C-alpha positions as CSV (number, residue, x, y, z in Angstrom):
1,M,-8.3,31.0,-8.3
2,K,-8.1,28.2,-10.8
3,P,-7.5,24.7,-9.5
4,L,-4.0,23.3,-9.6
5,E,-3.2,20.9,-12.4
6,I,-1.4,17.6,-11.4
7,E,0.6,15.4,-13.7
8,V,1.5,11.9,-12.5
9,F,4.0,9.5,-14.1
10,I,6.4,6.6,-13.3
11,C,10.1,7.2,-12.6
12,R,12.7,4.5,-12.1
13,S,10.8,1.2,-11.6
14,D,8.0,2.2,-9.2
15,N,8.5,5.8,-8.0
16,Y,5.8,8.2,-8.8
17,G,6.8,11.5,-10.3
18,V,4.4,14.3,-9.6
19,L,4.2,17.8,-11.1
20,V,1.9,20.4,-9.6
21,H,1.1,23.3,-11.9
22,D,-0.6,26.6,-11.2
23,P,-2.2,27.7,-14.5
24,E,-2.5,31.4,-13.4
25,T,1.1,32.0,-12.6
26,G,2.8,29.2,-14.5
27,Q,4.7,28.0,-11.5
28,T,5.3,24.3,-11.4
29,A,6.5,22.3,-8.4
30,C,8.1,18.9,-8.8
31,I,7.4,16.7,-5.7
32,D,10.8,15.0,-5.2
33,A,13.0,14.3,-8.1
34,P,13.4,10.6,-8.6
35,E,14.7,10.6,-12.2
36,V,15.5,13.4,-14.6
37,G,14.4,11.9,-17.9
38,P,10.7,11.1,-17.0
39,I,10.4,14.5,-15.2
40,L,11.6,16.4,-18.2
41,A,9.4,14.4,-20.5
42,A,6.4,15.2,-18.4
43,A,7.2,18.9,-18.1
44,N,7.8,19.1,-21.9
45,R,4.6,17.2,-22.6
46,R,2.6,19.8,-20.6
47,G,4.7,22.8,-21.7
48,W,5.6,23.6,-18.0
49,E,8.8,24.9,-16.6
50,I,9.8,23.7,-13.1
51,S,10.0,26.5,-10.6
52,H,10.3,24.5,-7.4
53,I,11.2,21.1,-6.1
54,F,9.6,20.0,-2.8
55,T,11.9,17.4,-1.4
56,T,10.4,15.1,1.3
57,H,13.4,13.1,2.4
58,H,17.1,12.4,1.5
59,H,16.9,8.9,-0.1
60,T,18.5,8.8,-3.5
61,D,15.4,7.7,-5.3
62,H,13.8,11.0,-4.2
63,V,16.6,13.5,-4.8
64,E,18.7,12.1,-7.7
65,G,17.4,14.7,-10.1
66,N,17.7,17.7,-7.9
67,L,20.9,19.2,-9.2
68,A,20.2,18.5,-12.9
69,L,16.8,20.1,-12.7
70,K,18.1,23.1,-10.8
71,E,20.8,23.6,-13.4
72,Q,18.3,23.5,-16.2
73,F,15.4,25.5,-14.7
74,G,17.0,27.5,-11.8
75,C,14.3,26.1,-9.6
76,E,14.1,26.6,-5.8
77,I,14.6,23.4,-3.8
78,I,12.7,23.2,-0.5
79,G,13.3,20.3,1.9
80,P,13.4,19.0,5.4
81,I,15.4,21.0,7.9
82,N,16.4,17.8,9.8
83,E,18.0,16.3,6.7
84,A,19.3,19.6,5.2
85,V,22.9,18.4,4.9
86,A,21.8,15.5,2.8
87,I,19.5,17.3,0.3
88,P,21.3,18.2,-2.9
89,G,20.9,21.8,-3.9
90,L,18.7,22.8,-1.0
91,D,17.7,26.4,-0.9
92,R,15.2,26.6,1.9
93,A,14.9,24.2,4.9
94,V,11.5,23.7,6.4
95,G,10.3,22.0,9.5
96,D,7.2,20.9,11.4
97,G,4.6,23.6,11.6
98,D,6.1,25.8,8.9
99,S,3.9,27.2,6.1
100,F,4.8,28.8,2.8
101,E,3.1,30.0,-0.3
102,F,3.3,28.4,-3.7
103,A,1.6,30.5,-6.4
104,G,-0.8,31.8,-3.8
105,H,-1.6,28.4,-2.4
106,T,-0.8,27.8,1.3
107,V,1.4,24.8,1.9
108,D,1.8,23.4,5.5
109,V,4.8,21.3,6.4
110,I,4.2,18.2,8.5
111,E,7.2,16.4,9.8
112,T,6.7,12.7,9.8
113,P,9.8,10.8,11.1
114,G,9.8,7.1,10.7
115,H,10.9,6.1,7.2
116,T,13.7,8.6,7.7
117,A,14.5,10.8,10.7
118,G,13.5,14.1,9.1
119,H,10.9,13.1,6.5
120,V,8.3,15.8,5.8
121,C,5.0,15.8,3.9
122,Y,3.5,18.8,2.1
123,H,-0.2,19.7,2.8
124,F,-1.8,22.1,0.3
125,V,-4.4,23.3,2.8
126,D,-7.1,24.9,0.8
127,D,-6.6,22.5,-2.1
128,K,-7.0,19.5,0.2
129,L,-3.9,17.8,-1.2
130,L,-1.3,15.9,0.7
131,F,2.1,14.8,-0.8
132,S,3.1,12.0,1.6
133,A,6.0,10.4,-0.3
134,D,7.2,7.4,1.8
135,T,5.3,8.0,5.0
136,L,1.8,7.0,3.9
137,F,1.0,4.8,0.9
138,A,-2.3,3.5,-0.4
139,L,-2.9,0.7,2.0
140,G,0.6,0.9,3.4
141,C,3.3,3.0,5.1
142,G,7.0,3.3,4.6
143,R,9.6,0.9,6.0
144,L,11.3,2.1,9.2
145,F,14.9,2.8,8.4
146,E,15.9,5.6,10.8
147,R,13.2,5.9,13.5
148,A,11.2,3.5,15.7
149,A,7.7,2.2,15.1
150,V,6.3,4.5,17.8
151,D,7.6,7.5,15.9
152,M,6.0,6.4,12.7
153,W,2.7,5.7,14.5
154,H,2.7,9.2,15.8
155,S,3.6,10.6,12.4
156,L,0.7,8.7,10.8
157,Q,-1.7,10.2,13.5
158,K,-0.7,13.7,12.4
159,L,-1.8,12.8,8.8
160,A,-4.9,11.0,10.0
161,A,-6.1,14.3,11.6
162,L,-6.4,16.0,8.2
163,P,-9.8,16.1,6.5
164,D,-11.1,12.8,5.2
165,E,-11.5,14.3,1.7
166,T,-7.8,15.1,1.4
167,A,-6.4,13.6,-1.8
168,I,-3.1,11.8,-1.0
169,Y,-0.3,11.5,-3.6
170,F,2.2,8.9,-2.4
171,G,5.8,8.0,-3.5
172,H,5.6,4.5,-4.9
173,E,3.2,2.1,-6.7
174,Y,3.1,-0.6,-4.0
175,T,-0.6,-0.8,-3.8
176,L,-1.3,-4.3,-5.1
177,S,1.2,-5.9,-2.7
178,N,-0.1,-3.7,0.1
179,A,-3.7,-4.8,-0.6
180,R,-2.8,-8.5,-0.5
181,F,-1.0,-7.9,2.8
182,A,-3.8,-5.8,4.3
183,L,-6.2,-8.7,3.8
184,T,-4.0,-10.9,6.1
185,I,-4.3,-8.3,8.9
186,D,-7.9,-7.2,8.4
187,P,-9.6,-10.2,6.7
188,D,-13.2,-9.4,7.8
189,N,-13.2,-5.8,6.4
190,E,-15.7,-5.8,3.6
191,R,-14.6,-2.4,2.3
192,L,-11.0,-3.6,2.2
193,K,-12.1,-6.8,0.3
194,S,-13.9,-4.7,-2.4
195,R,-11.1,-2.3,-2.6
196,A,-8.5,-5.0,-3.0
197,A,-10.6,-6.5,-5.9
198,E,-10.7,-3.0,-7.6
199,I,-6.9,-2.7,-7.2
200,E,-6.3,-6.1,-8.8
201,A,-8.4,-4.9,-11.8
202,I,-6.7,-1.5,-12.0
203,R,-3.2,-2.9,-11.9
204,A,-4.1,-5.7,-14.4
205,E,-4.9,-2.9,-16.9
206,G,-1.6,-1.1,-16.1
207,K,-3.3,1.9,-14.5
208,F,-2.2,3.9,-11.5
209,T,-3.7,3.7,-8.1
210,I,-2.8,7.3,-7.2
211,P,-4.3,9.3,-5.6
212,T,-6.1,7.9,-2.7
213,T,-8.1,9.8,0.0
214,L,-7.5,9.9,3.7
215,G,-11.1,8.8,4.3
216,L,-10.6,5.6,2.3
217,E,-7.3,4.9,4.0
218,K,-8.8,5.2,7.4
219,E,-11.4,2.6,6.4
220,T,-9.0,0.1,4.8
221,N,-5.3,0.8,5.6
222,P,-4.2,-1.5,8.4
223,F,-1.4,0.9,9.4
224,L,-4.0,3.5,10.3
225,R,-6.3,1.0,12.0
226,A,-4.2,-0.3,15.0
227,A,-7.1,0.6,17.3
228,D,-9.7,-1.5,15.4
229,P,-11.1,-4.3,17.6
230,S,-11.2,-6.9,14.8
231,I,-7.6,-6.3,13.8
232,R,-6.6,-6.6,17.5
233,R,-8.5,-9.9,17.8
234,N,-6.9,-11.2,14.6
235,L,-3.5,-10.4,16.0
236,L,-4.3,-11.7,19.5
237,M,-3.3,-8.2,20.8
238,E,-6.6,-7.0,22.3
239,S,-4.9,-5.6,25.4
240,R,-1.8,-4.1,23.8
241,S,-1.2,-0.4,23.0
242,N,-1.9,1.0,19.6
243,E,1.8,1.5,19.2
244,D,2.5,-2.1,19.9
245,V,-0.2,-3.3,17.4
246,F,1.2,-0.9,14.7
247,A,4.7,-2.3,15.3
248,E,3.5,-5.8,14.9
249,I,1.7,-5.0,11.6
250,R,4.9,-3.2,10.3
251,K,7.0,-6.2,11.3
252,R,4.7,-8.6,9.5
253,K,4.8,-6.4,6.4
254,D,8.6,-6.5,6.4
255,N,8.4,-10.2,6.2
256,F,5.5,-10.5,3.8
């Protein structure tokens, strides 16, 4: 089986558009549909026809292109069962623990409530790919709009249990701001310091910071590191629960 091909591009102001193409069958999945123009341009550039849209959650900047792309390509739209009524053009609703096949590749559905109540991530098991949208970012996590911090913490723990080599494609280019914030939470982390410097250089050149890996995030992303003793000392929260520490980090990021 040939490896999947992935095309990444910017939609709107800072959304990532992602196309996942299987060269053997020609099937192409669009991960969310933030904006029709850039998605069509990317598909045309590669000579791909979109066969599927994998929707992660109902926010407009992730579903705005659903109906137009479905009209043009007749693609199947898959999305979260707990937000089914809010996903334009939804054909198949999926929930936590579900699996399906995309061009012979197994895709596991991981429900990750927090940013929204029914947000899902798509894990291509054998390909070691995770499409995390607005749950897990490089050095960050999504804002809590519809569920509590404890729910997002538990969602992130599901993702943290995946193999460290998993490549993570996230929903927005927030990495530079996330890196600057992370240093205020975990200032003694040498790996974070070097990574932040790398990100400054990457963004100064206008390059993307996607994908990341789960192993790298576990070393440097404060939202996955609520149990770390140095972070707890820095926050004066040594005796508090992981959920409480995570909630404090999220609150600080909201005000950063």
